[in-house]
C-alpha positions in Angstrom: -21.2 -3.2 22.8 -17.5 -3.7 22.1 -14.4 -3.9 24.2 -11.1 -3.1 22.5 -8.4 -5.0 24.3 -4.7 -4.3 23.8 -1.9 -6.1 25.8 1.5 -4.5 25.5 5.0 -5.1 26.8 7.3 -2.1 26.6 5.6 -0.9 23.4 4.0 2.4 22.7 0.4 2.0 21.6 -0.6 5.7 21.3 -0.9 5.6 17.5 -3.0 2.4 17.6 -5.3 3.7 20.3 -5.8 7.0 18.6 -6.6 5.4 15.3 -9.2 3.0 16.8 -10.6 5.7 19.0 -11.3 8.1 16.1 -13.2 5.3 14.3 -15.2 4.4 17.3 -16.2 8.0 17.9 -17.9 8.0 14.5 -20.2 5.2 15.5 -23.1 5.3 17.9 -22.2 2.1 19.8 -21.0 1.9 23.4 -17.3 1.0 23.6 -14.3 0.8 25.8 -10.6 0.6 25.2 -8.5 -1.3 27.7 -4.7 -1.3 27.5 -2.8 -3.8 29.7 0.8 -3.1 30.6 2.1 -6.6 31.0 5.0 -6.0 33.3 6.1 -3.0 31.2 8.8 -0.7 32.5 7.3 2.2 30.6 3.6 3.1 30.3 1.3 4.6 27.7 -0.1 7.5 29.9 -0.6 9.7 26.8 -3.9 7.8 26.2 -5.2 8.0 29.7 -7.2 11.2 29.0 -9.4 9.6 26.4 -12.9 8.9 27.4 -13.9 5.2 27.8 -10.2 4.3 27.8 -8.2 2.8 30.7 -4.8 1.4 31.5 -4.2 -1.7 33.6 -0.8 -2.7 34.9 0.7 -6.0 35.9 3.8 -5.9 38.0 5.4 -8.8 36.2 5.2 -10.1 32.6 2.6 -12.9 32.4 2.6 -13.5 28.7 0.0 -13.2 26.0 -2.4 -15.9 27.2 -2.7 -14.6 30.8 -2.7 -11.0 29.7 -5.7 -11.6 27.4 -7.4 -13.5 30.2 -7.1 -10.5 32.5 -8.3 -8.2 29.8 -11.4 -10.4 29.1 -12.2 -10.5 32.8 -12.1 -6.7 32.9 -14.1 -6.2 29.7 -17.8 -5.2 30.2 -19.1 -5.9 26.7 -20.0 -9.1 24.9 -17.8 -8.6 21.9 -14.1 -8.4 22.4 -11.7 -7.1 19.8 -8.1 -8.2 20.6 -5.3 -6.2 18.9 -1.6 -6.7 19.4 0.4 -3.6 20.4 2.5 -3.6 17.2 -0.3 -3.2 14.7 -2.2 -0.4 12.9 -5.6 -0.6 11.1 -5.2 -0.6 7.3 -8.6 0.9 6.6 -10.5 3.9 8.0 -13.5 1.6 8.1 -11.7 -1.0 10.2 -14.2 -0.8 13.1 -17.3 -0.5 11.0 -16.3 -3.5 9.0 -16.4 -5.6 12.2 -19.6 -4.1 13.5 -21.6 -5.4 10.6 -21.3 -8.9 12.1 -22.6 -8.3 15.5 -26.1 -9.6 14.6 -24.8 -12.7 12.9 -24.2 -16.1 14.5 -20.4 -16.1 14.0 -18.4 -16.8 17.1 -15.0 -15.4 16.0 -14.0 -13.1 13.2 -10.4 -12.6 12.0 -9.4 -9.6 10.0 -5.9 -10.7 8.9 -2.4 -9.3 8.7 -0.9 -7.0 6.1 2.7 -6.0 5.5 4.1 -2.9 3.7 5.3 -3.7 0.2 8.6 -1.9 0.7 11.1 -4.4 2.0 12.6 -3.5 5.4 16.3 -3.4 6.2 18.2 -6.6 5.6 18.3 -7.7 9.3 14.5 -7.8 9.3 13.9 -9.8 6.1 13.0 -13.2 7.5 10.0 -11.8 9.5 8.9 -9.7 6.6 9.1 -12.4 4.0 7.4 -14.9 6.3 4.6 -12.5 6.9 4.2 -11.7 3.2 4.2 -15.4 2.3 2.4 -17.1 5.1 0.3 -14.5 6.9 -0.8 -12.0 4.3 -3.5 -14.3 2.9 -6.8 -13.1 1.3 -9.9 -14.0 3.3 -11.2 -16.0 0.3 -8.4 -18.4 0.8 -8.5 -18.3 4.6 -12.2 -19.2 4.7 -11.6 -22.4 2.8 -9.9 -23.8 5.9 -11.0 -21.3 8.6 -9.0 -22.9 11.4 -5.7 -23.0 9.6 -4.5 -19.4 9.5 -5.4 -18.0 12.9 -3.9 -14.6 13.7 -5.3 -13.6 17.1 -3.5 -10.2 16.9 -6.6 -9.0 15.0 -9.5 -11.0 16.3 -13.1 -10.1 17.1 -14.7 -12.8 19.4 -17.7 -13.3 21.6 -16.7 -13.0 25.2 -18.2 -16.3 26.3 -16.5 -18.1 23.5 -13.2 -16.6 24.3 -13.5 -17.5 28.0 -14.2 -21.1 27.0 -11.2 -21.3 24.7 -8.8 -19.4 26.8 -9.7 -21.5 29.9 -8.3 -24.5 28.1 -5.1 -22.5 27.5 -4.7 -21.4 31.1 -1.2 -21.4 32.5 0.3 -21.4 29.0 3.1 -19.0 28.5 5.4 -18.5 25.5 5.2 -18.2 21.7 3.2 -20.2 19.2 -0.2 -20.6 20.9 -2.2 -19.3 18.0 -2.0 -22.9 16.7 -3.7 -24.2 19.9 -6.2 -21.3 19.7 -7.2 -22.4 16.2 -7.3 -26.1 17.2 -9.6 -25.4 20.2 -11.9 -23.2 18.0 -12.2 -26.2 15.7 -12.6 -28.7 18.5 -15.5 -26.6 20.0 -17.1 -26.3 16.5 -17.0 -22.6 16.7 -18.3 -20.7 13.7 -15.4 -18.7 12.3 -15.2 -16.1 9.6 -12.2 -14.4 7.9 -12.4 -10.9 6.5 -10.1 -8.7 4.4 -10.0 -6.2 7.3 -6.3 -6.2 8.0 -4.0 -4.5 10.3 -0.5 -3.6 9.3 2.1 -5.5 11.3 4.7 -2.9 12.1 6.6 -4.6 14.9 9.0 -6.6 12.8 11.9 -8.1 14.8 15.3 -9.0 13.6 15.8 -12.3 11.8 17.9 -14.0 14.5 15.3 -13.2 17.1 12.4 -14.3 14.9 14.2 -17.6 14.1 14.4 -18.2 17.8 10.7 -17.5 18.1 9.9 -20.0 15.4 12.0 -22.6 17.2 10.0 -21.8 20.4 6.8 -22.2 18.5 8.0 -25.6 17.2 8.8 -26.7 20.7 5.3 -25.6 21.8 3.8 -27.7 19.0 5.9 -30.7 20.2 4.8 -30.2 23.8 1.1 -29.9 22.8 1.3 -33.0 20.6 3.0 -34.9 23.4 0.3 -33.9 25.9 -2.4 -34.8 23.5 -3.9 -31.3 23.8 -4.5 -30.8 20.1 -7.0 -33.4 19.0 -8.3 -31.6 15.9 -6.3 -29.2 13.8 -5.3 -28.0 10.3 -1.7 -27.2 11.1 0.6 -28.4 8.2 3.7 -28.6 10.2 2.2 -30.8 12.9 0.5 -32.9 10.2 3.9 -33.5 8.6 5.6 -34.2 11.9 2.9 -36.8 12.7 3.3 -38.5 9.4 7.1 -38.7 9.8 6.6 -40.0 13.3 4.1 -42.7 12.1 6.6 -44.0 9.5 9.6 -43.7 11.9 11.3 -41.1 9.8 12.0 -38.5 12.5 15.5 -39.9 12.7 16.0 -38.7 9.1 14.9 -35.2 10.1 17.2 -35.3 13.1 20.2 -36.2 10.9 19.3 -33.4 8.5 19.1 -30.8 11.2 22.4 -31.9 12.8 24.1 -31.9 9.4 22.8 -28.7 7.9 21.8 -26.6 11.0 24.5 -24.0 10.6 24.1 -23.7 6.9 20.3 -23.2 7.2 20.6 -20.7 10.0 23.1 -18.6 8.0 20.8 -18.5 5.0 17.7 -17.7 7.0 19.3 -14.8 8.9 21.0 -13.5 5.8 19.9 -10.9 3.2 17.5 -13.1 1.2 16.0 -15.8 3.4 14.1 -18.6 1.7 10.8 -19.4 3.3 10.6 -22.9 2.0 14.0 -23.5 3.7 12.5 -22.1 6.9 9.7 -24.7 6.8 12.4 -27.4 6.3 14.4 -26.0 9.2 11.3 -26.1 11.4 10.3 -29.7 10.7 13.9 -30.9 11.0 14.2 -28.9 14.3 11.1 -30.7 15.6 12.4 -34.1 14.6 15.7 -33.4 16.3 14.1 -32.4 19.6 11.5 -35.1 19.5 14.2 -37.8 19.1 16.3 -36.1 21.8 13.4 -36.4 24.3 12.6 -40.0 23.4 
């Protein structure tokens, strides 16, 4: 009754698959685990011996959107549990906690992210602090605005709902499409629930790389806004940008970015990055690139 779908790119998922597999074995439900090597140069053959577990391989990297589409097409059950490669279930009841909702009318259920309390090495601080501040949010808060904090790295969703949403995201490749995923769920009036059923996010990248990812995500938002793809959303950054654009204030954001870009980047990739400053960096970055394109 459940398909566990894990796309990976040059990342070992042995620990994740073993953890989920042990929990599934304790239930009586039919299941399958499918790992997709998305153009990886190394494979996860250690898990190939597990019953109901298979590995698919794409010759070239297609990105998260396409990889998930391929996985959904291969899945044989009506409930899909998408897990990113760099996560681990926080609880031994992780699978059971999701199974409780099979008989409800929810379309998608998000378990959330969790980060270890011990700070990582200094070069990883930006990703860790952002995760702690913006992603590690209790379900009681997430459920107040269910389409706002969408973390598809730990998502249980009905197959037909996923196919509908992902079809609208076809041909998208890059970083930052959880914003579009959440907006499309809202647009289609899907019934969404958030749980405190977190996974540890263990694949924390270096601050410089993560800052580049946040820039990429901001450019993705700009492109989606320009194309008119997002018609209904709860994204604070996009709402702020739209307000600045309405009052012709993006030129101010452009000036701020050009003036303080180096200073902000140095602070954000340093030993003690400020997450409020990151938000300021992102909106000024959007203003700069929006006025560049106009």
